[in-house]
C-alpha positions in Angstrom: 0.0 0.0 0.0 1.9 3.0 -1.3 -0.7 5.6 -0.6 -2.9 6.7 2.3 -6.5 5.5 1.9 -8.1 8.2 4.0 -7.8 11.9 4.3 -8.1 14.2 7.3 -11.2 16.3 7.0 -10.8 19.9 8.0 -13.9 22.0 8.3 -14.2 25.6 7.3 -16.9 28.2 7.9 -18.8 27.1 4.8 -18.9 23.4 5.6 -19.8 23.6 9.3 -23.3 22.4 10.2 -24.5 24.5 13.2 -27.5 23.5 15.3 -29.4 25.2 18.1 -29.8 23.7 21.6 -31.7 24.7 24.7 -30.3 23.9 28.2 -32.3 24.4 31.3 -30.0 25.6 34.1 -32.5 24.9 36.9 -30.6 23.3 39.9 -27.5 22.6 37.7 -24.1 23.1 39.3 -22.5 26.2 37.7 -19.1 24.8 36.9 -20.3 21.5 35.4 -22.9 23.4 33.3 -20.4 25.9 32.1 -17.8 23.3 31.1 -20.4 21.3 29.0 -21.6 24.5 27.4 -18.1 25.5 26.5 -17.5 22.0 24.8 -20.6 22.5 22.7 -19.8 26.1 21.8 -16.3 25.0 20.8 -17.5 22.0 18.7 -15.4 19.4 20.5 -18.3 17.0 20.6 -18.4 16.7 16.8 -16.4 14.3 14.8 -15.1 17.0 12.4 -13.7 19.3 15.1 -11.2 21.8 13.7 -9.4 23.9 16.3 -9.1 27.1 14.4 -12.7 27.2 13.1 -16.0 28.1 14.8 -17.6 24.7 14.3 -19.7 24.6 17.5 -23.4 25.0 18.0 -25.6 27.8 19.3 -26.7 27.4 22.9 -29.7 29.0 24.6 -29.6 28.8 28.4 -32.9 29.4 30.2 -33.6 29.8 34.0 -30.1 31.2 34.6 -31.3 32.7 37.9 -31.9 29.1 39.3 -28.3 27.9 38.9 -26.6 26.3 41.9 -23.2 26.8 43.4 -21.7 24.3 45.8 -20.0 24.8 49.1 -19.5 28.4 50.2 -19.0 29.8 46.7 -22.2 31.8 46.9 -20.7 34.1 49.5 -17.0 33.6 49.3 -16.3 33.7 45.5 -15.4 37.1 44.3 -15.8 38.6 40.8 -13.5 41.5 40.0 -14.0 44.1 37.4 -12.6 47.5 36.6 -14.5 50.6 35.4 -11.5 52.0 33.6 -11.1 55.0 35.9 -8.5 55.4 38.6 -9.6 53.5 41.7 -12.4 51.9 39.7 -11.9 48.3 40.9 -15.2 46.7 41.9 -15.9 43.5 43.6 -19.1 41.3 43.8 -20.0 37.9 45.0 -22.3 35.5 43.2 -25.2 36.1 45.6 -25.2 39.8 44.7 -24.7 39.1 41.0 -27.5 36.6 40.9 -29.9 39.2 42.3 -28.7 42.1 40.2 -27.8 40.4 36.9 -28.3 36.6 36.9 -27.1 36.0 33.4 -23.7 37.4 34.2 -22.8 34.4 36.4 -23.2 31.9 33.6 -21.7 34.1 31.0 -18.6 34.8 33.1 -18.1 31.0 33.8 -18.4 30.0 30.2 -16.3 32.9 28.9 -13.4 31.8 31.2 -13.5 28.3 29.6 -13.3 29.6 26.0 -10.0 30.5 24.1 -8.7 34.0 25.0 -8.5 35.3 21.3 -10.7 36.3 18.4 -12.0 32.8 18.0 -13.1 32.8 21.7 -15.0 36.1 21.1 -16.7 34.7 18.1 -17.7 31.5 20.0 -19.1 33.6 22.9 -21.5 35.3 20.5 -23.2 31.9 20.0 -24.3 31.8 23.6 -27.7 33.2 24.6 -28.5 33.3 28.3 -31.9 34.2 29.8 -33.0 34.6 33.4 -36.5 33.2 32.9 -38.0 30.2 31.1 -38.9 32.2 27.9 -36.5 32.9 25.0 -37.1 34.7 21.6 -35.4 31.9 19.5 -38.4 29.7 18.7 -37.9 30.3 14.9 -34.6 28.4 15.0 -36.4 25.3 16.3 -33.9 24.5 19.1 -33.6 21.0 20.5 -33.7 20.6 24.3 -30.8 18.7 25.8 -29.8 17.7 29.3 -26.3 17.7 30.7 -26.2 13.9 30.8 -26.7 13.7 27.0 -23.5 15.7 26.3 
């Protein structure tokens, strides 16, 4: 056999098949939920995964306000941000953030698990998080999945 009988398939933006999925975050542990969302956004669950291409699917997360944190993370974990002004460092814990802006907790966790480059920014745009059970993406006919299926 003088030749290779198979070729490595490398996807590009035209050949990628993207789907829409809905995940219910009710009583899900934040870290486990975020890591599985990041895998789907990246496309690592697909056979034709290509590292430099956005080959992941679109994810809709509902009931983000009902996500669960284990241990004392609800009060002890600290989110740090900066306003851009001198002395503008601000701190918040998940308890405050869940009351003020519940979608930020899931978005922050997933964003930290994506690549820190332009590809990561593009992948993050495929994530849609909503605090309640309703979402405006019915036209895309998303499939409902649970964390155990991933």
